[in-house]
ChimeraX commands (.cxc) that place a marker at each C-alpha (Angstrom):
marker #1 position 76.31,79.98,-61.99 radius 0.5
marker #1 position 75.33,76.62,-63.23 radius 0.5
marker #1 position 76.89,74.95,-66.06 radius 0.5
marker #1 position 74.58,72.83,-68.07 radius 0.5
marker #1 position 74.88,70.64,-71.29 radius 0.5
marker #1 position 77.45,68.25,-72.67 radius 0.5
marker #1 position 80.32,70.43,-71.71 radius 0.5
marker #1 position 79.40,70.95,-68.25 radius 0.5
marker #1 position 81.70,68.25,-67.00 radius 0.5
marker #1 position 84.45,70.22,-68.41 radius 0.5
marker #1 position 83.99,73.57,-66.76 radius 0.5
marker #1 position 86.63,74.82,-64.16 radius 0.5
marker #1 position 86.17,77.80,-62.11 radius 0.5
marker #1 position 89.38,79.22,-60.54 radius 0.5
marker #1 position 89.36,82.43,-58.43 radius 0.5
marker #1 position 92.41,84.62,-57.87 radius 0.5
marker #1 position 90.42,86.30,-54.97 radius 0.5
marker #1 position 92.18,86.37,-51.68 radius 0.5
marker #1 position 90.60,83.73,-49.32 radius 0.5
marker #1 position 88.92,81.83,-52.14 radius 0.5
marker #1 position 88.42,78.21,-51.75 radius 0.5
marker #1 position 87.71,75.37,-54.21 radius 0.5
marker #1 position 84.94,72.91,-53.44 radius 0.5
marker #1 position 83.52,69.90,-55.60 radius 0.5
marker #1 position 82.46,71.92,-58.73 radius 0.5
marker #1 position 82.00,75.06,-56.67 radius 0.5
marker #1 position 83.92,78.14,-56.23 radius 0.5
marker #1 position 83.54,79.97,-53.00 radius 0.5
marker #1 position 85.12,83.39,-52.65 radius 0.5
marker #1 position 85.03,86.11,-50.16 radius 0.5
marker #1 position 83.35,89.49,-51.20 radius 0.5
marker #1 position 84.16,92.79,-49.84 radius 0.5
marker #1 position 81.73,93.64,-46.90 radius 0.5
marker #1 position 80.54,96.99,-48.59 radius 0.5
marker #1 position 80.26,97.63,-52.31 radius 0.5
marker #1 position 79.68,101.28,-53.59 radius 0.5
marker #1 position 77.97,102.33,-56.74 radius 0.5
marker #1 position 77.27,105.63,-58.28 radius 0.5
marker #1 position 73.99,106.01,-60.36 radius 0.5
marker #1 position 74.24,108.96,-62.60 radius 0.5
marker #1 position 72.70,109.76,-65.99 radius 0.5
marker #1 position 74.94,111.03,-68.89 radius 0.5
marker #1 position 74.86,114.80,-69.52 radius 0.5
marker #1 position 73.09,115.79,-72.62 radius 0.5
marker #1 position 75.23,116.65,-75.82 radius 0.5
marker #1 position 76.92,119.94,-75.06 radius 0.5
marker #1 position 75.94,120.20,-71.65 radius 0.5
marker #1 position 78.44,120.95,-68.66 radius 0.5
marker #1 position 79.32,117.89,-66.65 radius 0.5
marker #1 position 77.91,118.26,-63.00 radius 0.5
marker #1 position 78.37,114.66,-62.14 radius 0.5
marker #1 position 80.17,113.17,-58.96 radius 0.5
marker #1 position 83.66,111.62,-59.69 radius 0.5
marker #1 position 85.64,108.99,-57.90 radius 0.5
marker #1 position 89.16,110.40,-57.69 radius 0.5
marker #1 position 90.90,107.57,-55.57 radius 0.5
marker #1 position 89.61,104.37,-53.70 radius 0.5
marker #1 position 91.56,102.91,-50.94 radius 0.5
marker #1 position 90.03,99.38,-49.80 radius 0.5
marker #1 position 91.40,97.78,-46.67 radius 0.5
marker #1 position 90.31,94.81,-44.58 radius 0.5
marker #1 position 86.54,95.61,-43.54 radius 0.5
marker #1 position 86.90,99.31,-44.66 radius 0.5
marker #1 position 86.92,101.46,-47.71 radius 0.5
marker #1 position 87.98,105.07,-48.22 radius 0.5
marker #1 position 86.70,107.06,-51.17 radius 0.5
marker #1 position 87.99,110.50,-52.42 radius 0.5
marker #1 position 85.20,112.13,-54.20 radius 0.5
marker #1 position 84.80,115.24,-56.33 radius 0.5
marker #1 position 81.63,117.05,-57.16 radius 0.5
marker #1 position 80.31,120.52,-57.58 radius 0.5
marker #1 position 80.76,122.88,-54.83 radius 0.5
marker #1 position 77.71,123.20,-52.70 radius 0.5
marker #1 position 76.14,120.18,-54.09 radius 0.5
marker #1 position 74.55,117.14,-52.50 radius 0.5
marker #1 position 75.23,114.00,-54.05 radius 0.5
marker #1 position 73.79,110.30,-53.40 radius 0.5
marker #1 position 76.03,107.18,-53.69 radius 0.5
marker #1 position 74.69,103.67,-53.24 radius 0.5
marker #1 position 76.09,101.32,-50.69 radius 0.5
marker #1 position 75.51,97.41,-50.77 radius 0.5
marker #1 position 76.02,95.60,-47.62 radius 0.5
marker #1 position 77.14,91.95,-48.16 radius 0.5
marker #1 position 76.68,90.98,-44.68 radius 0.5
marker #1 position 73.60,92.56,-43.02 radius 0.5
marker #1 position 74.82,91.26,-39.69 radius 0.5
marker #1 position 78.04,93.83,-39.71 radius 0.5
marker #1 position 77.79,97.17,-38.08 radius 0.5
marker #1 position 78.66,99.92,-40.37 radius 0.5
marker #1 position 80.11,103.08,-39.63 radius 0.5
marker #1 position 80.51,105.92,-42.13 radius 0.5
marker #1 position 82.40,109.05,-41.95 radius 0.5
marker #1 position 81.89,111.98,-44.51 radius 0.5
marker #1 position 78.39,111.25,-45.35 radius 0.5
marker #1 position 74.97,110.72,-43.73 radius 0.5
marker #1 position 73.25,107.34,-43.94 radius 0.5
marker #1 position 69.75,107.26,-43.12 radius 0.5
marker #1 position 68.50,104.58,-40.63 radius 0.5
marker #1 position 69.31,101.04,-41.96 radius 0.5
marker #1 position 66.31,98.80,-42.45 radius 0.5
marker #1 position 66.30,95.30,-43.79 radius 0.5
marker #1 position 67.54,96.11,-47.33 radius 0.5
marker #1 position 71.11,95.55,-48.20 radius 0.5
marker #1 position 71.01,98.67,-50.37 radius 0.5
marker #1 position 71.40,101.77,-48.66 radius 0.5
marker #1 position 71.70,105.48,-49.93 radius 0.5
marker #1 position 74.34,107.74,-48.80 radius 0.5
marker #1 position 74.11,111.57,-48.87 radius 0.5
marker #1 position 77.33,113.44,-49.30 radius 0.5
marker #1 position 77.22,117.05,-49.14 radius 0.5
marker #1 position 80.11,118.88,-50.75 radius 0.5
marker #1 position 81.30,122.14,-49.10 radius 0.5
marker #1 position 81.81,125.59,-50.57 radius 0.5
marker #1 position 84.31,126.54,-53.15 radius 0.5
marker #1 position 84.67,127.12,-56.89 radius 0.5
marker #1 position 84.07,124.44,-59.30 radius 0.5
marker #1 position 84.64,121.07,-58.25 radius 0.5
marker #1 position 85.70,120.24,-54.52 radius 0.5
marker #1 position 86.83,117.05,-53.10 radius 0.5
marker #1 position 85.51,115.18,-50.03 radius 0.5
marker #1 position 86.71,111.63,-48.35 radius 0.5
marker #1 position 83.92,109.36,-47.39 radius 0.5
marker #1 position 85.12,106.29,-45.24 radius 0.5
marker #1 position 83.19,103.21,-44.38 radius 0.5
marker #1 position 84.00,100.67,-41.87 radius 0.5
marker #1 position 82.17,97.40,-40.97 radius 0.5
marker #1 position 82.61,95.78,-37.61 radius 0.5
marker #1 position 81.90,91.96,-37.53 radius 0.5
marker #1 position 78.53,91.04,-35.44 radius 0.5
marker link #1:1,2 radius 0.2
marker link #1:2,3 radius 0.2
marker link #1:3,4 radius 0.2
marker link #1:4,5 radius 0.2
marker link #1:5,6 radius 0.2
marker link #1:6,7 radius 0.2
marker link #1:7,8 radius 0.2
marker link #1:8,9 radius 0.2
marker link #1:9,10 radius 0.2
marker link #1:10,11 radius 0.2
marker link #1:11,12 radius 0.2
marker link #1:12,13 radius 0.2
marker link #1:13,14 radius 0.2
marker link #1:14,15 radius 0.2
marker link #1:15,16 radius 0.2
marker link #1:16,17 radius 0.2
marker link #1:17,18 radius 0.2
marker link #1:18,19 radius 0.2
marker link #1:19,20 radius 0.2
marker link #1:20,21 radius 0.2
marker link #1:21,22 radius 0.2
marker link #1:22,23 radius 0.2
marker link #1:23,24 radius 0.2
marker link #1:24,25 radius 0.2
marker link #1:25,26 radius 0.2
marker link #1:26,27 radius 0.2
marker link #1:27,28 radius 0.2
marker link #1:28,29 radius 0.2
marker link #1:29,30 radius 0.2
marker link #1:30,31 radius 0.2
marker link #1:31,32 radius 0.2
marker link #1:32,33 radius 0.2
marker link #1:33,34 radius 0.2
marker link #1:34,35 radius 0.2
marker link #1:35,36 radius 0.2
marker link #1:36,37 radius 0.2
marker link #1:37,38 radius 0.2
marker link #1:38,39 radius 0.2
marker link #1:39,40 radius 0.2
marker link #1:40,41 radius 0.2
marker link #1:41,42 radius 0.2
marker link #1:42,43 radius 0.2
marker link #1:43,44 radius 0.2
marker link #1:44,45 radius 0.2
marker link #1:45,46 radius 0.2
marker link #1:46,47 radius 0.2
marker link #1:47,48 radius 0.2
marker link #1:48,49 radius 0.2
marker link #1:49,50 radius 0.2
marker link #1:50,51 radius 0.2
marker link #1:51,52 radius 0.2
marker link #1:52,53 radius 0.2
marker link #1:53,54 radius 0.2
marker link #1:54,55 radius 0.2
marker link #1:55,56 radius 0.2
marker link #1:56,57 radius 0.2
marker link #1:57,58 radius 0.2
marker link #1:58,59 radius 0.2
marker link #1:59,60 radius 0.2
marker link #1:60,61 radius 0.2
marker link #1:61,62 radius 0.2
marker link #1:62,63 radius 0.2
marker link #1:63,64 radius 0.2
marker link #1:64,65 radius 0.2
marker link #1:65,66 radius 0.2
marker link #1:66,67 radius 0.2
marker link #1:67,68 radius 0.2
marker link #1:68,69 radius 0.2
marker link #1:69,70 radius 0.2
marker link #1:70,71 radius 0.2
marker link #1:71,72 radius 0.2
marker link #1:72,73 radius 0.2
marker link #1:73,74 radius 0.2
marker link #1:74,75 radius 0.2
marker link #1:75,76 radius 0.2
marker link #1:76,77 radius 0.2
marker link #1:77,78 radius 0.2
marker link #1:78,79 radius 0.2
marker link #1:79,80 radius 0.2
marker link #1:80,81 radius 0.2
marker link #1:81,82 radius 0.2
marker link #1:82,83 radius 0.2
marker link #1:83,84 radius 0.2
marker link #1:84,85 radius 0.2
marker link #1:85,86 radius 0.2
marker link #1:86,87 radius 0.2
marker link #1:87,88 radius 0.2
marker link #1:88,89 radius 0.2
marker link #1:89,90 radius 0.2
marker link #1:90,91 radius 0.2
marker link #1:91,92 radius 0.2
marker link #1:92,93 radius 0.2
marker link #1:93,94 radius 0.2
marker link #1:94,95 radius 0.2
marker link #1:95,96 radius 0.2
marker link #1:96,97 radius 0.2
marker link #1:97,98 radius 0.2
marker link #1:98,99 radius 0.2
marker link #1:99,100 radius 0.2
marker link #1:100,101 radius 0.2
marker link #1:101,102 radius 0.2
marker link #1:102,103 radius 0.2
marker link #1:103,104 radius 0.2
marker link #1:104,105 radius 0.2
marker link #1:105,106 radius 0.2
marker link #1:106,107 radius 0.2
marker link #1:107,108 radius 0.2
marker link #1:108,109 radius 0.2
marker link #1:109,110 radius 0.2
marker link #1:110,111 radius 0.2
marker link #1:111,112 radius 0.2
marker link #1:112,113 radius 0.2
marker link #1:113,114 radius 0.2
marker link #1:114,115 radius 0.2
marker link #1:115,116 radius 0.2
marker link #1:116,117 radius 0.2
marker link #1:117,118 radius 0.2
marker link #1:118,119 radius 0.2
marker link #1:119,120 radius 0.2
marker link #1:120,121 radius 0.2
marker link #1:121,122 radius 0.2
marker link #1:122,123 radius 0.2
marker link #1:123,124 radius 0.2
marker link #1:124,125 radius 0.2
marker link #1:125,126 radius 0.2
marker link #1:126,127 radius 0.2
marker link #1:127,128 radius 0.2
marker link #1:128,129 radius 0.2
view
């Protein structure tokens, strides 16, 4: 972010993020090693919902556990952004294709048999380089 104009001298940035540091006109804050996203289109009017749902999220230092719910016997894709490409990522409960040089990765989550929606936990843990 860059402040411009006459009021730029009056802009103050403050972060409440743990590990944040203030420097002359800059705010530096630590980011999670991994961010997760779900890219889903909305169902059409009157259609039955078939989308993946996030039931619970448990972040910890260098790790993230997600409890997900989706239709039984379905295969879902979640997106994973690596904020530090040097970190070694371990994933449980999903398949991750071979890592390339991109910070954005796809995780394939296979939901087992059952009736209606079933739950699955996906854990990611990053190790410092």
